[in-house]
C-alpha positions as CSV (number, residue, x, y, z in Angstrom):
1,X,26.0,34.9,27.6
2,X,26.0,36.4,24.2
3,X,27.5,35.0,20.6
4,X,31.1,35.5,20.0
5,X,31.6,37.1,16.8
6,X,34.5,38.1,15.0
7,X,35.6,39.0,11.5
8,X,38.9,38.9,9.2
9,X,39.9,40.3,6.0
10,X,41.5,38.4,3.5
11,X,43.0,38.8,0.0
12,X,41.0,36.6,-1.6
13,X,37.7,36.9,-4.3
14,X,34.7,36.1,-2.0
15,X,33.8,33.1,-4.3
16,X,37.1,31.3,-3.2
17,X,37.0,32.2,0.4
18,X,33.6,30.9,0.4
19,X,34.4,27.7,-1.3
20,X,37.0,26.8,1.3
21,X,35.0,27.9,4.4
22,X,32.1,25.6,3.4
23,X,34.3,22.5,2.6
24,X,34.1,21.3,6.4
25,X,37.3,19.0,5.6
26,X,39.3,22.3,5.7
27,X,38.7,22.8,9.5
28,X,41.7,21.1,10.8
29,X,43.5,23.2,8.4
30,X,42.8,26.2,10.7
31,X,41.0,25.7,13.1
32,X,43.2,24.6,16.4
33,X,40.8,22.7,18.0
34,X,39.4,20.6,15.1
35,X,41.7,17.3,14.7
36,X,39.4,15.7,12.1
37,X,36.6,16.1,10.1
38,X,34.4,12.8,8.7
39,X,31.5,13.3,6.2
40,X,28.4,11.4,7.3
41,X,25.8,12.4,5.1
42,X,24.7,14.6,2.2
43,X,26.5,15.7,-0.8
44,X,29.4,18.1,-0.5
45,X,28.8,21.9,-0.8
46,X,24.5,21.3,-0.7
47,X,22.6,22.1,2.0
48,X,21.8,19.5,4.6
49,X,25.7,18.0,4.3
50,X,26.3,16.6,7.7
51,X,30.0,15.9,9.1
52,X,31.1,15.0,12.6
53,X,34.2,17.1,13.5
54,X,36.3,16.0,16.4
55,X,37.7,18.8,18.7
56,X,40.4,18.5,21.1
57,X,40.0,20.1,24.4
58,X,41.8,19.9,27.5
59,X,43.1,15.9,27.8
60,X,39.8,14.8,25.5
61,X,38.3,14.8,22.2
62,X,34.8,15.5,21.6
63,X,32.7,14.7,18.6
64,X,30.3,17.1,17.3
65,X,27.6,16.1,14.5
66,X,26.7,19.2,12.4
67,X,24.9,20.0,9.6
68,X,25.5,22.7,6.7
69,X,22.1,24.6,5.6
70,X,21.4,28.1,4.7
71,X,23.7,28.3,1.8
72,X,23.9,31.1,-0.2
73,X,26.9,31.4,-2.2
74,X,29.3,33.5,-1.9
75,X,27.4,35.1,0.9
76,X,26.4,33.0,3.9
77,X,26.4,29.8,5.2
78,X,24.9,28.5,8.8
79,X,26.0,25.6,10.5
80,X,24.2,23.8,13.5
81,X,24.9,21.0,15.9
82,X,22.4,18.0,15.4
83,X,22.9,16.3,18.4
84,X,25.2,15.6,21.3
85,X,25.8,17.5,24.7
86,X,27.6,20.8,23.2
87,X,25.7,22.2,19.7
88,X,27.2,24.8,18.0
89,X,25.4,27.2,15.8
90,X,27.7,28.8,13.6
91,X,26.8,31.8,10.9
92,X,29.2,33.4,8.4
93,X,29.1,35.9,6.0
94,X,31.7,37.1,3.4
95,X,31.1,40.8,2.3
96,X,33.4,41.7,-0.8
97,X,36.2,44.3,-0.6
98,X,37.7,46.4,-3.4
99,X,35.1,45.0,-6.2
100,X,35.4,41.8,-5.1
101,X,39.1,41.6,-5.2
102,X,39.3,41.0,-1.3
103,X,36.4,39.4,1.4
104,X,35.6,40.6,4.9
105,X,34.5,37.1,6.4
106,X,32.2,37.6,10.1
107,X,31.8,34.6,12.0
108,X,29.0,34.5,14.5
109,X,29.1,31.4,17.2
110,X,27.2,30.2,19.9
111,X,26.8,27.1,21.7
112,X,23.8,25.0,23.1
113,X,24.3,22.6,26.2
114,X,22.4,19.3,26.8
115,X,22.9,17.1,29.7
116,X,26.3,17.6,31.1
117,X,26.7,20.1,28.3
118,X,24.8,22.8,30.1
119,X,27.7,23.1,32.4
120,X,30.6,22.9,30.0
121,X,29.1,25.6,27.9
122,X,29.8,28.5,30.1
123,X,32.8,27.3,32.0
124,X,34.9,25.5,29.2
125,X,33.7,25.7,25.8
126,X,32.7,29.4,25.4
127,X,36.0,30.7,27.1
128,X,37.9,28.2,24.9
129,X,36.1,29.2,22.0
130,X,36.8,33.2,23.0
131,X,40.2,32.8,23.0
132,X,40.9,30.5,19.8
133,X,38.5,32.5,17.3
134,X,41.2,35.3,16.8
135,X,43.8,32.6,16.2
136,X,41.8,30.6,14.1
137,X,40.8,33.9,12.1
138,X,44.4,34.9,11.3
139,X,45.7,31.1,10.3
140,X,42.6,30.9,7.8
141,X,43.7,34.4,6.5
142,X,47.4,33.0,6.4
143,X,46.3,30.3,4.4
144,X,44.0,31.5,2.2
145,X,46.4,34.4,1.1
146,X,49.5,31.8,0.6
147,X,47.1,30.4,-2.2
148,X,46.0,27.5,-0.6
149,X,43.6,25.7,-3.0
150,X,40.0,25.8,-2.7
């Protein structure tokens, strides 16, 4: 299966959008399946920062350990799974619009399965992500345009 992609235009400056998106503690605020984020290593806002993200799938909560890297403020970032049955690979870019007054955020997501995760990725994880991603993007837009602090 191919990567899942999406984009959303947000009436906030790229620097503000970038700061919000690269702080993983905000994930439960705008992603419906994210229920908790716990920092596990590295300094916040730096390449190499690691977090454990707890996501709710069906009746279960699943932890994913991820690392932020390839940070290029305020243009792009990369998050990848470092262990576990399902390892996400997320790339994001921010394009300035209207001379930097607004931003276009593009997401590209894929998953790598290990063990039972090989079956879960195509049957459960990717279909759920395809459904959730447009809602998450809309929620992100609403939160940031309401003036959420970054």
